[in-house]
Each structure stands twice: as structure tokens, then as C-alpha cells.
Phi, psi and omega in degrees: 000152178283142169288109187272009170293138185244157178297143180295116179224179175298346176276346186300329181290339172286312186298328186271358178291153174309140182303323176302316179289327172302314181293323182294327183270346184077031184241023182289326188246313191304310182298318179296319180294328176288319186285334185279357188305306177307316181293321179292335179298327176300319178294324182294318175299318178299322173303308180303313184300319178298331180244017184310308181300320178297310180293314179295325180294318177300315182294326175295318182298328183279351172096020182298330180253017176289180174303143190316311185286351182260354180294149179284157165287126179257126179245125180263120193245138178180168175237140179064236179302321184293333173290324180288340171299311176303319178297326177285341184248352185305309184286330179292314180294319174307314183290312187283321186266339184070031177251158164290123183231133176224139172268119182233114184300146178290340175290343173269322186292315190300310181283343184225042185306312183301334180285344187256349186250121181262125180304135179088346175278147176273140177228150167235118177258130173245109186261129179252130177200125179306303182278329186068018182235010180305129184301320178293321177300310186292316182294321179284328175298308182298323181290317185291319177297322181289314186274328184231072182298346182281348182286132173270142184235132172236122184253134172237116178222166178254010188236109184295335177265019186299137180297322180302316179295321180296321179297311188282345177291341179261007182245132184299313181272057181211159180214140184235133179238119184244124178276172185296149183294336179297338182258007174277075191312135178269341175287164179297316188276127175289127174234282183295329182290324177301302187294324183285329173287335171289324178293325175294329174292322172304318180295321177298321177297331183249031189302328178257002178214050191293338185296327181291326177284325175302325176294332180279331190306310182304323178296319181296320182296311180301316180295319177299317175295322176294324179289324175300323184287288187288328179295319177298319178299308183291322180296318179295317180298317183289326183293329185283350178283344174072030176306123180277351183222145170224128176244135183234137179228160176195174177234152178059225177297332180290342175293331174287320174302320177298313180300313182298317177300322175299316178297319180296320178297316178299309184295310185289346174255006181057034178079004179289333169256118184274137183232161172206151179230151181207169167282162178302314181276337180288333183305320184290347183269053175115303186300344179296342178298331183280352180281144174205188183286356175263007183249135168269133183251130181233124178245123166270098192269141177292147173270358181284123180306323181287342183252339187292337184297332178297310180299312184300325182288315180296314179298320179299320179292320182295316176293313185303316182269358178053052181284324183242175181270344177192149184231128177237137170234145179236128183194171180287157184305323185296336184255007186300315184300329176283339183242333189297324181297341183259009185215157179286321181231128171239119180255110188271145179245149180314128182307323188276002180264109180293155179311320187286354177251356189280337182311320179293338177269316188295318187299334182302325176297317179296323175296316180292324175299319178297313176306304187289327177295322179298317181290323182298331179267008177073022179267173179253107183307325179294330180211074193279354183267092182306326180263008175069023179299320175241158186221169183301310179242120180304136178274141180283128182223029174220159179253143181232000000 
């Protein structure tokens, strides 16, 4: 089991409250699950290392290292937050494996499966699911196995008793990876399950060269801990300003961090704070019309010198035209000079962490903003939907 003691952070006073008070405030799970993330990433890598031969052997059998033209098409499958995991990993896996990789939500695959599968093609599906019991995830997996037995399946879940895991344990062309139960988040909003499944995706990308990733891991952990410290202070301050709207942007895998952050704020405030996410360049193509002085703008900026200019140009326009009520940027230290003059808050990330590995760090700010906005609205972050409109595991309401 993971040692669930957490580094002292601004969240610690929530974690240290008497359990009865935590339950009354709806703070029993969410603060701890956010705060435990950097420490739990170490355990996730250890889980991969323990099964490295089994996992890499499975990937070899699917053809990931075959001649380029014989490699499988890789589809990253999930719903909601689990779909955003795929978005955070798509470019990294494409780069490291040399395969065609696409993140396609199970909510799109289920009603239109035949439209996504090309006859004669080799496929590897990697399905991400906290509970492994998502109705769309289970249904599309069962349908794919029945109709297309040639598809290979890799399941990553946080639940050892997951229905998706059970299904795949009985299938020859399948592999199941279960993360530690400590990251099977008990709160409504996925936080540590999201980042830990991404970390497992990092391990998959480095399945045959894990030492390189193990060298990066301490930097990710330190950056995550730093974000918990400074990010919590800024998130709490911004939440008290009462912004009714938040817009978040990013590029590449960081666009997925923007989507996930937008979802966390929306979920934890039960929609009282309206959110939207876009790519850095996509915002100008219409969505910028939704921004106003009641909007908090957050940019997860690329650290690549050739890409940061797009974020700098966008932030410069927003500040020059006074379009929003506040601007926050998250980026590597080397690009701070290009961005800090255009924002109220700049959260610096370790220079040595490339964009494709940053979603697990950057998203922590979005999670913290969701937590503090939830509290500012008098809600219970563990179960913020008073009318039960959304629940921890989506209920099945369709027949397949």
C-alpha cells in the first residue's frame, strides 16, 4: 500500500481536521486525494516495474515494435476524465512508439463502433477507467471483443474488482494493469486517479527504456509538490474573488490538462462556475467571444521556444484589450520572461520537464482551483452535486 502521509501543504489543515468535521464539510477525501498525488506517482512506477516483463511482452505481441507499416493503430479509450487521460498521452505514445495513436472516447465508440474500425487493420486499444465499471466502457469493450476479436486490449484501472478487468482476464489478446487502491479516488471528482493513470501511460511509452523515465520521476514529484504549495495559495486567493467563469487553454498534451481542469472546476462547483477549454490557437476562432471581465483566464503554456510565442501573443492581446478579469499562466521557468508581463500570476514549472510530461503537474492547479471554488460556493467538494445530477460512477440507463 502507498504511504498516504502527505507533505505539509496548504491542504494539510483540511486533512488534519477531525474526521467528523471532514465528513460534515465534505472534505474527507478530495483534499487528501489531491495532496497525495506526487507521492503516489512513485508507487505507480513501482507497479509498472513489477510487471514490466509481462506488459512489454504483451506490447511486443501486439506488434508495437514491428516494422513501421505493420504496427497497430493505437486507440486510447475512456469517458470524461478518462478520455482526457488519452489526450494527455496521445502525442507522447505516438512519438515513443512510432504508431498512429488517437484518443477516442468510449462515448463515441459505443454508438458508432463500426465507423472507427477499418477491416484488415491491426489495433491495440488502451482503456483507462478509475472504476473499470463505466457502463460505456464495459459495453464497448464487450462489443469490440465479440465483433472484432483481433483487437488487442490493455486495461488500466484503479479498481482490482473492475468489470472491465474481469472481462479481459478471460481474453487471450488482453492485458490488465491495476493501480494501487489508494488512487481509486473516493470523492466524486477524479484527481489522483487521473494523474496516476497518466503516469502509467508514461511508463507504457517507456516500456523498453524505463530507466530514462525513472530519472525524470523525482523532478515530476518535486514539481508536483511545488504546485501543491504555490498553486494552493493562488487558487484559494482567486476563488475568493468570485469569478463566475473560467476559461483554460493549452497546446498538445497541455490542452488535455486544460480540459480536465475545466471539468474539475465545473464538477466541484456543481456548474455554478461555468468553464470552457480550448487550444491556445483555437480560442481566437470564435470562442474568445465568450470572454469578459467576469472571466478568469488560465493558460498552460508550452515550454518549447517555437511554440511559446503563440501563448505570449494570445496573453498579450487579452491583457492589452482588457478582455478578462484575471490571467494566470503556468509554464517552464525559461519562458517566464515572455509570459509573466502578460499575467497576474505566473506558476513556474521545472525547466527539465518537457511538455508531454507536464499534464500531471499542471492539472494540480486546476484541481486546486476547483476545490477552493467549491468551498467558496458553500459546497461539499467530496459530493458537490446537491441534487445528485452527477455521481461518482455513471449509472447505466441504456440497453446494448
